[in-house]
N, C-alpha and C positions, 0 to 999 in steps of 0.2 A: 502494502497499501503505500506506504513510504516514496519510492522510486520514480511509483508512476506521479505523484505530486510532483516529486521531481522532477520526473519528466518534463510534467503538465507548468512545468517554476519557465524553467528551458524553453519551451515554444512559446511563452509567452515572452519572458526574457527577448527572444532571434523576434517575434515577432514585430515587438515594441522599439532595436533596435531598425527594423528592415523601412518601419514607417516610418523614422529618424533620418534614415540615410535617404527614403524619396522624398518627406517634404518636411524637413530642417530646414533647407537653405529661409522655407519659407520662415522660420522664426527667428532667423540669425537674424532677416529684415524688419524685426521690431528691434530683438535684444542682440546687436552683434556681437556680445562676447560670445558665446554661443558659438559662434564663429571654431575657437578651441576646441571643445568637443566636434561641432559637428564635421566638419575640413578634414579631418585621419578618416572619419566616422566613413565619408561619404567618399574616399579615395581607398577604404579599407573594402563598402560593399560595392563599386566596382571595380576593382583589385578579380574580389573572389568570382563575379560573373564574368570577364572579361577575360579568366584564367580559365577558368573549367573548374574554376576544387568546391569542393564542399565545405562550408562553415564549421570550425572549431565549434558550433554551438547544437549544428545537427551529431557529431562525432556524440558528445555529452548526452543531448538527450535521448543516444539511441541505446548509451550504453544504460539509464536508467531504466531503461526498460526494458531492454537486456535482461538487469537486474533483478525487474522488478516482476519475472515472468511475459512481461509482454512483448509480442511478434511485430505488431503492425500498429495504426491511428485508428483503433476503433475505441466509443467507451464514455471520455470526457466530453462537458462541451467543447471544453481546445481542443484538444484533435478532433470533432467533428468539425469543426470552423473556419478555424485557425490555420490548418496546415494547406487542407487545398490554395489559401492564399501564396504560402513560402513553399511550397512544396510542388505547385502546380501542374496537372494530367497537361500531357504531351509537352513536357518542358524540354523542348533541341537545345544545343549545341548554339546553330545562329538562335534561336529565340535567345539564353542569356549575353550572345552579345549585345543586341537591339539591348535591351536590358541594362546589361551595363553602359552602352555608351547613353540611353536616355541619360541615365544617370547624370553623368558627365555634362550632358551640356546642357541638364538645365537648373545644374549646380556652379557648370562656369556661368549662364548666362547671371542669379543670384547673384555671385560673384563680381563679378565684372559690373553690374550697375552701385553693387556694396563701394566696389572701387570708384566706380564713375564718378558717384552722388557725397562720396568724402573727398574728393579731388573739388568738387565744387565748392562745397563747403570750406575749402581755409583760404 
């Protein structure tokens, strides 16, 4: 039971991290100090997607699931509704590249905007 809970917690943290990677640039527009957290997170997320690697959180979650006697993602609310967002069916190498490039381009646009607006303020 405790390993299943730990696996669900890792999955939740993973989902929140993914959301921060994708949408954290918008938060940086309001609170610029978040850039120190968001920029490395966005680069990591893009690198994982562009490199075709698996995030270490995935391995940790699966380890907890195996220790808890589970083989897959069935049973809890978190698994049922968040797992398909993080691990969509039909995810191909090409779609991973598109996701990684989209993360880079969206965040690049936000940071260029911040950099330009900061230059105008001075």
